C-alpha positions in Angstrom: 117.3 110.4 120.0 117.0 106.6 119.9 117.9 104.7 123.0 121.6 103.5 122.9 122.0 101.6 126.1 120.3 99.0 128.3 119.2 101.6 130.9 117.2 103.6 128.3 115.7 100.3 126.9 114.7 99.3 130.5 113.0 102.7 131.1 111.1 102.3 127.8 109.8 98.8 128.9 108.6 100.3 132.2 105.9 102.2 130.3 104.3 98.9 129.3 104.4 97.2 132.8 101.4 98.0 135.0 102.3 98.9 138.6 101.4 96.4 141.2 99.0 98.9 142.8 96.8 100.8 140.4 95.8 104.4 140.9 92.4 105.0 142.4 89.7 104.9 139.7 86.3 106.5 139.7 84.1 106.8 136.5 83.8 110.3 135.1 82.4 111.7 131.9 85.9 112.6 130.8 87.4 109.1 131.1 84.3 107.5 129.7 84.6 109.9 126.7 88.3 108.9 126.3 87.3 105.2 126.3 84.7 105.9 123.6 87.3 107.6 121.5 89.7 104.6 121.9 86.9 102.2 120.8 86.0 104.5 117.8 89.6 104.6 116.5 90.7 101.1 117.6 94.4 102.2 118.0 95.2 105.8 118.7 98.1 107.8 120.2 97.8 109.7 123.5 98.5 113.1 121.9 95.5 112.6 119.5 93.3 111.5 122.4 94.3 114.7 124.2 93.3 116.8 121.2 89.9 115.0 121.1 89.5 115.6 124.8 89.9 119.3 124.2 91.2 120.1 127.7 94.6 120.1 129.4 96.9 117.6 127.5 98.6 116.7 130.8 95.3 115.9 132.5 94.0 113.9 129.6 97.2 111.8 129.6 96.9 111.4 133.4 93.4 110.0 132.9 94.7 107.6 130.2 97.3 106.3 132.5 94.7 105.7 135.2 92.5 103.9 132.7 95.5 101.8 131.7 96.6 101.0 135.2 93.1 99.8 136.0 92.9 97.6 132.9 90.4 99.5 130.8 92.8 100.2 127.9 95.9 98.4 126.7 99.3 99.5 125.4 100.2 97.2 122.5 103.6 95.7 123.2 104.8 96.0 119.6 105.3 99.7 120.2 108.5 98.7 122.0 110.1 97.6 118.7 109.4 101.0 117.1 110.6 102.9 120.2 113.9 101.0 120.1 114.6 102.6 116.7 112.9 106.0 116.9 113.2 106.7 120.6 110.1 107.5 122.8 106.9 108.3 121.0 103.4 109.1 122.2 101.9 106.0 123.7 99.4 104.1 121.6 96.2 102.8 123.3 93.7 100.2 122.3 90.5 99.0 124.1 90.5 96.0 126.5 87.5 93.7 127.0 87.1 95.3 130.5 86.9 98.7 128.9 84.4 97.4 126.3 82.2 96.1 129.1 82.3 99.5 130.9 81.2 101.3 127.7 78.4 98.9 127.1 77.3 99.2 130.7 77.0 102.9 130.1 74.9 102.8 127.0 77.6 102.7 124.2 77.0 100.4 121.3 80.3 98.8 120.2 81.0 95.6 118.4 81.1 92.3 120.3 84.6 91.2 119.5 87.7 90.3 121.5 89.1 93.8 122.0 92.0 92.7 124.2 93.1 90.0 121.7 92.9 92.4 118.7 94.8 95.1 120.6 97.6 92.9 121.9 98.3 91.0 118.6 98.7 94.3 116.5 102.0 94.3 114.7 104.2 97.4 114.2 103.1 98.1 110.6 99.4 97.8 111.5 99.9 100.1 114.5 101.7 102.7 112.4 98.9 102.6 109.8 96.0 102.7 112.3 97.6 105.5 114.3 98.0 107.6 111.2 94.4 106.9 110.2 93.2 107.9 113.7 95.3 111.0 113.6 93.7 112.2 110.4 90.2 111.3 111.4 90.6 113.0 114.8 92.0 116.1 113.1 88.8 116.2 110.9 86.6 116.0 114.1 88.6 118.7 115.9 88.5 121.0 112.8 84.7 120.6 112.4 83.9 120.8 116.2 83.7 124.6 116.5 82.1 125.3 113.2 78.4 126.0 112.9 78.3 125.8 109.1 79.3 122.2 108.7 78.9 119.0 110.7 80.7 115.7 110.5 79.0 112.4 109.5 81.1 109.3 110.3 81.3 106.1 108.5 78.9 104.2 110.8 76.2 106.8 110.2 76.7 106.7 106.4 76.6 102.9 106.3 73.5 102.9 108.5 71.7 104.7 105.6 73.3 102.7 102.8 71.6 100.0 100.7 70.9 96.7 102.6 73.8 94.8 101.0 76.2 97.4 102.4 74.6 97.6 105.8 74.8 93.8 106.3 78.3 93.4 104.7 81.3 92.4 106.9 83.4 94.8 104.8 81.1 97.7 104.0 84.0 99.9 102.8 85.0 97.4 100.1 85.1 99.1 96.7 84.8 97.0 93.6 85.3 97.8 89.9 85.9 96.3 86.5 89.3 97.5 85.5 90.6 97.5 81.9 93.6 95.3 81.5 95.2 94.3 78.1 92.0 94.7 76.2 89.7 93.0 78.7 88.0 94.0 81.9 89.0 92.3 85.1 87.3 92.4 88.5 89.2 94.4 91.2 88.5 95.4 94.8 90.1 97.3 97.6 88.9 98.3 101.1 89.0 101.9 102.0 90.6 102.9 105.3 87.7 105.2 106.3 84.7 107.2 105.1 83.2 110.5 106.3 81.0 113.3 105.1 80.9 117.0 105.7 77.2 118.1 105.9 76.2 121.7 105.1 73.3 123.8 106.3 71.2 123.1 103.2 71.6 119.4 104.0 73.9 118.8 101.0 77.0 116.8 101.8 80.5 116.1 100.5 81.5 112.5 100.9 85.1 111.3 101.2 86.7 107.8 101.1 90.0 107.8 102.9 93.3 106.2 102.0 96.2 106.3 104.4 99.5 105.7 102.6 102.6 105.1 104.8 105.0 105.0 101.9 105.6 101.3 102.2 103.6 100.3 99.1 105.2 100.9 95.7 103.3 103.4 93.6 103.8 101.2 90.5 104.5 97.5 90.3 108.2 96.6 90.6 109.8 93.3 89.8 108.1 89.9 89.3 107.3 88.9 92.8 103.6 89.0 93.7 104.1 88.2 97.4 105.6 90.0 100.4 105.9 89.4 104.1 104.1 91.7 106.5 104.3 91.2 110.3 105.5 87.7 109.7 102.6 86.8 107.3 102.7 86.2 103.6 100.2 88.3 101.5 99.7 89.4 97.9 101.8 92.4 96.9 99.9 95.4 95.6 100.7 98.8 94.4 99.1 102.2 94.7 98.4 102.6 90.9 96.2 99.6 91.3 94.2 101.4 94.0 93.9 104.5 91.8 92.6 102.4 88.9 90.1 100.6 91.0 88.7 103.8 92.5 88.6 105.6 89.2 86.9 102.9 87.2 84.5 102.1 90.1 83.5 105.7 90.2 82.9 105.8 86.4 80.7 102.7 86.9 78.9 104.6 89.7 79.8 102.1 92.3 79.3 104.8 95.0 75.5 104.9 94.2 75.2 101.1 94.4 77.3 100.8 97.6 76.4 103.9 99.6 73.3 105.4 97.9 75.1 108.7 97.3 75.5 110.6 94.1 79.0 111.9 94.6 82.2 111.0 96.4 85.9 111.9 96.4 89.0 109.9 97.5 91.4 111.5 99.9 94.9 110.1 100.2 97.1 111.2 103.1 100.7 110.2 102.3 104.2 110.9 103.6 105.8 113.5 101.2 105.2 115.9 98.4 107.5 113.8 96.2 105.3 110.8 96.7 102.2 112.9 95.8 103.9 113.8 92.5 104.6 110.1 91.8 101.0 109.3 92.5 99.8 112.1 90.2 102.0 110.6 87.4 100.5 107.2 88.0 96.9 108.7 88.0 97.6 110.3 84.6 98.6 106.9 83.3 95.3 105.4 84.6 93.2 108.3 83.1 95.1 108.5 79.7 96.7 111.8 80.6 93.5 113.6 81.9 93.9 113.3 85.7 90.7 113.3 87.7 89.1 115.5 90.3 87.9 112.4 92.1 91.2 112.3 93.9 92.7 114.7 96.6 96.2 114.3 98.0 97.9 115.7 101.0 101.0 114.9 103.0 101.1 114.5 106.8 103.8 117.0 107.6 102.0 119.9 106.0 98.6 118.8 107.3 99.8 118.4 110.9 100.3 122.2 111.2 97.0 123.1 109.5 93.2 122.9 109.8 92.7 119.9 107.5 89.3 121.1 106.3 90.5 124.4 105.1 94.1 123.3 104.1 95.1 123.2 100.5 94.7 119.7 99.0 96.1 118.8 95.6 93.4 117.5 93.3 94.0 114.8 90.7 94.2 117.6 88.1 96.8 119.6 90.0 94.4 122.2 91.4 94.5 123.4 95.1 91.1 122.8 96.8 89.6 122.8 100.3 87.4 120.0 101.7 84.6 122.5 102.6 84.3 124.0 99.1 
């Protein structure tokens, strides 16, 4: 239950104050791997890190606490705002500059950015979105890990083999299209949340762009306002139907070939409820003049959380039930 008194709030805050004396730290393969997972996912919850670790959940969380006490990872303070409403949740971690240096010293190639600043300034909505993205992508990795018939190809590996313009772009997952609008075509672009591929023994692969939908964006445009406030900043309001149209028309214009050098791709949307999926399917039928499209796959997090996401039943843009490894 949510905390209702000052004592509970105080106990929650303690989770974000480092002790004056940190636990003894020695570098191991396990805590170095945990650090690498944090850098890979940017912001990720402790329970997802424990799944990626693959061993005892209690031991993994103990290692994470030791990494935090010694300053190698950070716990974004904005989590306190969410915990005040929802009650205690798995702790979210992000990499610190100290942790980034340790990874580089041990041969890991990671971006040269201010990791501490990026982690600490994350707002509640951004944390929620990034944790959901990390949860889905880590569930893909865990599902593939013990299979000999498929292997996972991550976004960095796909981009490394893409055309030069994509390789050198600051936003390599930016997807562009010319979208019909009132008798004319207008340029439109969005940035996918992630990208991965499942590679099969015959070296063919299925490629997937990922959209994480937290239910905060309207599926269709509502009202006349084109602006909204997110984490204290003003930004242009968008709607999910716009994303569907941009993906659909970009795919018809073979943008995936131009951008990634691949012949096929699908767009996965992980959202919050079956009802929202139905609304998205209605919007997709409007975009495609009633036909729907197998370009799109939809799933909701409650159902996916209890399933192997690769073999789970995903709803296609034509209403069929399909698996990612088909």
